[in-house]
N, C-alpha and C positions, 0 to 999 in steps of 0.2 A: 066239565064245560071249559073253554078255553078261555084264557084270560088274555087281556089286551093292555098293553103299557105304551111309553111314549121315550123315545131315545132322542136327545136335544144336543146339537153341538153349540148351541148359544151363538147363533152367527151372527156376524156385524155385516150390515148392508153397505153396498158402494153408497157414499153419500151419508151414511150414518153413523152413528156414535157408539160407544161402548155403553153408556146409559141405556139408550135405546134398546140395545142387546139385550142386557138384564132385565129390562121392563116387559119386553116381549117374552124372554124366558119365564118369567111370573104369571104373566097372563096364559101362556100355553099350559102351565103346571096347574094353575087354576082351573083351565077348562078341562084338562084330563082327568082331574079329581070330579068335577061336576059330570063328567060323562062316565064315571064309573071306572075309570083305568085302575089298574093295580098298582101301578108305579110309575115315576117318572126319574129318568137317568139322565146324568150329565157327563160326556166325555171327555177325557183329558187329552188336551192338545197344546203344544208349546210352540212360542216364535211364530205365529200363524196370524196374519192381521184381521184374516175373516173370520176367525173363532176365538170366543172370549171365556171359553171355559177351563183356561189354564190352571186357575185356582180353585180347583174342582170344589174342594170341601167349604171354602168360603162362599162359592156360589150356592151350594146346597144348605148351608146355614140361611142364607137369605130365602130361599124356596121354602125351606121348612116354616119360618117364620109367616109367610105367605099363604100357607096350606094348613090343613087341618088333620085329614086322613091318611091321603095318599102316600104310600111309601116312596122315600127319595134315595137316591144313590147314586153311585158311579157305575158308567157303563163303558170305560172302567178307569180305574186307577192304574197306571202302567208302573208296577212295583218297581222294575228296574231304575227308574228315574228318582225312586227315595230310598228311606230305609226303614224297613218295618216298624221302629221304634217311632218314626216320626207318623206314619200312617195311623198306629194304635192310638196316638195322642189326637190326631185329628178325628178320626172317626168315634174314639170314645168320647170326645166332646160332643160330636153330632147325636151320639146314642143318647148321651145324658139329656141334651135338649130336648131330643125328638124320641123318647123311648118307645121301642116297638115299630118304629118305622124307617130305620135306616138299613140300606142295602150296601154292602162292599164288594163291588164286581172288580176282579183283578185280572189284568192282561199282562203277558211277558214282553211283547213288542215295545221297544223304547220310542221307535220310529223317529231317531234323531241322528241328524248329520254330525261331523266332527265339531262344528261351532258350537251347537246346542251342547254337545257332550261336554266341551269346556265351559260352558255357562252353569250347567248342573254340577261340575266337578266330578263326574263319573266317568268311569269306564263302562259304558253301556254293554257292551259286547259280553264282558265279563259277569257284569251284572245281572244280564238276562241268562247266562248260564247258572246263576244262583237262585234262580226265580223259583223254584221248587222248594228250597230250604228256607227262602224267604216267607214263603205263604205260611209254612209249618211255623216259623218263628214268631211271625204275626199274631197267628191263633194262639200259639203258646204265650206271648207277651199279655193278650187280653184274659187268657186263663189263670194267669199269676204263676205260670210253670217256668218262670224264669228268676234270675237272681235279682233284676232290677224290674221294677214296677212303674209303668208307665201311670201318669195320673196328669189328665184323664186317661183312660183306657183300660186299666185294670178292672175286670168284671164287666165290660162292655159286651153286649151280645148283638152286634150288627150282624145280619143275613149275610153270609159269605155266598160269594158266587164265582165260578171260573168261567172267564171269557176266552173266546179262542176263534181262530178262521184257520185251524189247521190240526192234524190229529194229535198233536202235543197237548193242547189243552183238554181234548176230550179224555187221553188216557189220565192226565193229572186229576181232572174232576172227577172221574170215575175211581181212581184210587183213594183220594181224600173224601169221597161223599158228598160232593157239593152240587148245587145245581149248576146245570151248564148253559151257557148263552153263546150261540154261533153266529157271527157277524156275516150271516149271509147278504145282507144288504149291499155289502161292496165286495166280499170276497166268498163267492158260492161253490168254487170248484170242489171243497173236501165236505159239503155239507152232510151228504148222505152217509159217507163213509164215517165221518166223525161220530154222528149221531148212533150208528150201529155199533161202533167201538164202546162209545160211552155207556150205552144201555148194557152192552154184553158183559162189560167189566166193572160195572159199579159194585162197589162195597159199601154196605150202609154205616152211616156214622150217626154222632150224636144228633148231628143237625138234621139229617134226611135219612129217611127208611128206605126210600125207592128212587129211582132215576126221575129227575125234573128238567126238562128240556125248553129253552126259551130261544126262538129263531127270530131274527130280525128282518123285515121288508120295508122296503120304501113306499110310501104312500103318498098319490095326487089323486085326489077324487073332486070332481068338479061335475058341474050340470051336464056337460057335453063332453065327448071324449077328446074333441079337440081342444077346449080349454082345459082339461086335465093335462094333455101332453105340453100344453105351453107353461102351465104350472110348473111343470117338472122341469123346466129348461134352465131353472136358475141353479139347480143342482149338478144339471147335466155339464153346464159351464163350469162349475167349480171342479167335477171330476177331470173335466178334460185340462183346466188349467193345473192341477194337482198332478196328473201324469206327465205334463210336459214342463214341470219345473217352475210354474210360475202360479203359485196359488195367491188368490187376491180376495178382497170382500165379496159378499154374495152379490151377483149382478142381477139386474131385472131381467124377467123372462123374454124370451125372443121367439115369437112365431116360426115355426118352421126351422128352427136351429138344428135339429138333428139331421134333417135332410141337406142342410147347407154345409156340412162336414166331409171331409175326405172319406172314403170307404174305409180305411183303418182305424179312422176315430169312430165311426159309426159302429164299427164291428166291436171296438173295445166297449162302448157303452152298452151295445147290446149283451155283451159277455157278462160285465160287472152289475148290470142291471136285471139280471134273470130273477131275483126275488123282490118284484116289485108289482104293485097293483095302480095300474093308471087307467083311469077312465072314470064311467059315470058311477054313480052309487052302486046299482046293480052289477056293473061289470066288476069292479073292485070286490064286492063282496064275493063274486064267484071265484075271481082269482085268489083271494084270502083263504077261503075254504077249500080249494084245491092245494094250495099249500099246505095248510094244516092236515090233510088228508094225505099227502105225501110223506111229510115229516113226523106225524104223530105229535107235534109240538103241543106242550101243555100251555104255552104261553106265546104270543107274538108282539115283539116290541117294534112301533112303528118308527122310522126315521123318515125323513123327508122335509127339509128345509124350504120354506118359501120367502120370496123377497119381501112380499106383506104378510107380515105376521099374523093378521086375520085370517088370510087364506088358508093358513096351515090350521088353524082351529076349525074352521068351516070344514075342510077336508077331512079331519078326524070326526068330526059330528057327522057328515053325510056317511062315512063308511060305517061307524058304529051303528048308526040309525039302521042302515040296509042289512047289518048283520044279524040285528034284533036283540 
């Protein structure tokens, strides 16, 4: 049976505050728990005024205290931004606070320009090249297979995940025997090829006996198709702003927004939004089932920020009810 989960960027609304964003994240995680979702993940982004999840482990500590059973984790930690030792300490702390509930999803793409590289004091291109070795080192730190032992961190057992949007992550996940999460909600191009490689080349590990695939979808579910499309336009505006180099806080929905754009922008949104369920509960359920049939995914993780946080919780509830 397919599991369902939630991916949150902890969006900051236009006219809103960071405190409101964190409160909305808490309510979303609690709603996901009530609805039976498997996990709630926060994605690491930096220097973006519309995304409040930069200090990912700190946000997860807050979410952990506000929930009881749902798994919480990173979707993901961009390891080139950090040292393995730092992440071992942070997620070792989380594992001690919330044992059996912590996921450590790791990504390679630092997503940082020169200014952020200077702020992080990192050569991120070089760090990205070291990503496979850093993943192995991070695992070794937690097992105690190193001369220096992180405290917290030594003996911690978060569930490691490999994230990706290309073939590289699929190959590394297969080689290390890790579950694999594909970012199809914004980078669908290599989805099918990546999953084929991952399953074909998977090598069992101490953590995982057989391949396990999570695929991401955007979800905007409302009572009518028109309402759902309007609901999605806050994210569409964010995509356009990001692609044009002007990211900002999450904007209110705009009816007819997609149709108001020039043809190239419409084509861009159609392309990156291929893994999306937008419509009524029945329409969304059908789209999700078709996507599961296509990918064979063991788990679907839903992205899809809304300007009104309540709308996202309602959207998730409607879709999961329709899926039964």
